[in-house]
C-alpha positions as CSV (number, residue, x, y, z in Angstrom):
1,E,13.4,28.2,4.0
2,H,13.5,30.6,1.0
3,R,16.7,32.1,2.3
4,S,18.3,28.6,2.2
5,G,17.2,28.0,-1.4
6,I,14.0,26.1,-0.9
7,R,11.5,27.3,-3.5
8,G,8.5,25.0,-2.8
9,Y,7.1,22.7,-0.2
10,V,4.8,19.8,-0.5
11,R,3.4,17.5,2.2
12,I,2.7,13.9,1.2
13,S,1.1,11.0,3.0
14,S,1.2,7.5,1.6
15,S,0.2,4.0,2.4
16,S,3.1,1.5,2.8
17,S,2.1,-0.5,-0.3
18,V,2.1,2.5,-2.6
19,L,5.3,3.9,-1.1
20,I,7.2,0.6,-1.5
21,G,5.6,-0.2,-4.8
22,R,6.4,2.9,-6.7
23,L,6.2,6.3,-4.8
24,A,9.6,6.1,-3.1
25,A,11.4,5.6,-6.4
26,D,9.4,8.4,-8.1
27,L,10.0,10.8,-5.2
28,S,13.7,10.1,-5.4
29,I,13.8,11.0,-9.0
30,F,11.7,14.1,-8.4
31,A,14.0,15.2,-5.5
32,K,17.0,15.0,-7.9
33,K,15.3,16.9,-10.6
34,E,13.7,19.5,-8.3
35,P,16.2,20.2,-5.5
36,D,14.5,23.5,-4.5
37,I,11.3,21.8,-3.6
38,K,11.2,20.3,-0.1
39,V,9.1,17.1,0.3
40,D,7.7,16.1,3.7
41,L,6.7,12.4,3.4
42,E,4.7,10.5,6.0
43,E,4.0,6.7,5.8
44,R,0.5,6.2,7.1
45,P,-2.4,3.7,6.6
46,T,-4.9,4.7,3.9
47,H,-7.6,5.8,6.3
48,E,-5.1,8.1,8.1
49,T,-3.9,9.5,4.8
50,L,-7.5,10.3,3.8
51,D,-8.1,12.0,7.2
52,S,-4.9,14.0,6.7
53,L,-6.1,15.2,3.3
54,L,-9.6,16.1,4.7
55,T,-8.0,18.1,7.5
56,K,-5.4,19.7,5.2
57,R,-2.4,18.3,7.1
58,V,-1.0,17.1,3.8
59,D,-1.3,18.3,0.2
60,I,-1.1,14.9,-1.6
61,G,-2.2,11.5,-0.5
62,A,-1.2,8.2,-2.1
63,I,-3.7,5.4,-1.2
64,V,-4.7,1.9,-2.2
65,G,-7.4,1.9,-4.9
66,G,-10.9,0.6,-4.1
67,T,-11.0,2.7,-0.9
68,E,-14.1,4.9,-0.2
69,R,-12.7,8.4,-0.7
70,G,-15.7,10.6,0.1
71,R,-15.3,14.1,-1.3
72,I,-11.7,13.8,-2.2
73,E,-10.8,14.0,-5.9
74,T,-8.5,11.1,-7.0
75,F,-6.3,10.3,-10.0
76,P,-4.9,6.8,-11.0
77,Y,-1.3,6.3,-10.1
78,G,0.7,3.1,-10.6
79,G,-1.5,0.2,-11.4
80,D,0.3,-2.4,-9.2
81,R,-0.9,-5.9,-9.1
82,L,-1.1,-7.9,-5.9
83,C,1.2,-10.9,-5.5
84,V,1.3,-13.9,-3.2
85,A,4.5,-14.8,-1.4
86,V,4.8,-18.5,-0.4
87,H,7.5,-20.6,1.1
88,T,9.5,-22.6,-1.5
89,R,7.9,-25.8,-0.2
90,H,4.3,-24.5,-0.5
91,P,2.0,-26.2,-3.1
92,L,1.6,-22.9,-5.0
93,A,5.3,-22.2,-5.2
94,K,6.0,-23.7,-8.6
95,R,3.0,-22.2,-10.3
96,A,3.5,-19.2,-12.6
97,R,0.0,-17.8,-11.9
98,V,-2.6,-18.4,-9.2
99,S,-6.2,-17.2,-8.9
100,F,-7.8,-15.7,-5.9
101,S,-9.8,-18.9,-5.2
102,D,-6.4,-20.8,-5.3
103,I,-5.0,-18.7,-2.4
104,A,-8.3,-18.6,-0.5
105,R,-7.9,-22.3,0.3
106,Y,-4.9,-21.7,2.5
107,D,-4.2,-19.9,5.8
108,L,-3.1,-16.3,5.0
109,I,-0.8,-13.8,6.6
110,T,-1.9,-10.3,5.8
111,L,-1.2,-6.7,6.9
112,D,-3.2,-5.7,10.0
113,H,-6.7,-4.4,9.7
114,S,-5.6,-0.7,9.9
115,T,-4.3,-1.0,6.3
116,A,-6.4,-1.2,3.1
117,L,-5.1,-4.6,2.0
118,P,-7.2,-6.8,4.3
119,R,-10.3,-4.8,3.4
120,L,-9.6,-5.3,-0.3
121,L,-9.1,-9.0,0.1
122,A,-12.3,-9.3,2.1
123,D,-14.2,-7.3,-0.5
124,R,-12.9,-9.6,-3.2
125,A,-13.8,-12.7,-1.2
126,R,-17.4,-11.4,-0.8
127,V,-17.6,-11.0,-4.6
128,L,-16.0,-14.3,-5.6
129,G,-17.4,-16.4,-2.7
130,P,-14.4,-18.0,-1.0
131,Y,-14.1,-17.5,2.7
132,L,-10.6,-16.2,3.7
133,N,-8.8,-17.8,6.6
134,V,-6.6,-15.0,7.9
135,R,-4.4,-16.7,10.4
136,V,-2.0,-13.9,11.2
137,Q,-2.1,-10.1,10.8
138,V,1.2,-8.2,10.9
139,T,2.2,-4.6,10.7
140,S,4.8,-4.6,7.9
141,F,5.8,-6.4,4.7
142,Q,9.1,-7.2,6.3
143,V,7.5,-9.2,9.1
144,M,5.2,-10.8,6.6
145,G,8.2,-12.0,4.6
146,L,9.9,-13.4,7.6
147,M,6.9,-15.4,8.6
148,V,6.5,-16.8,5.1
149,S,10.1,-17.8,4.9
150,K,10.2,-20.0,8.0
């Protein structure tokens, strides 16, 4: 790779939510500024990203906060806020802000249990008290959006 001009190589694994939320745009900017550095990016659930870090299959992992990380050193990145997507006819659609207890009263569509998001929601529900009624679990934000829109 050095003969072809590549001067560096970094392997990154990232959860979907981090990748969509910010990392993809940041990596795009980085690739333009640093064309001699090759980036190998894998989209993986948080637990797989952590495993890849521990087994040294990747150099950097981008995960959802609040996840047990064991002996891996972490640094804050992003600071995204969760949002709720509802159909335009849903009772919460016209509200500018909703609380966690507001959404807990309704059936939820979440990402499947292999991702960090359902665990974060369940942890929050345990702290705040409302029981979550997860009606459907899907594998992507795109499918989630399609289900909400119908």
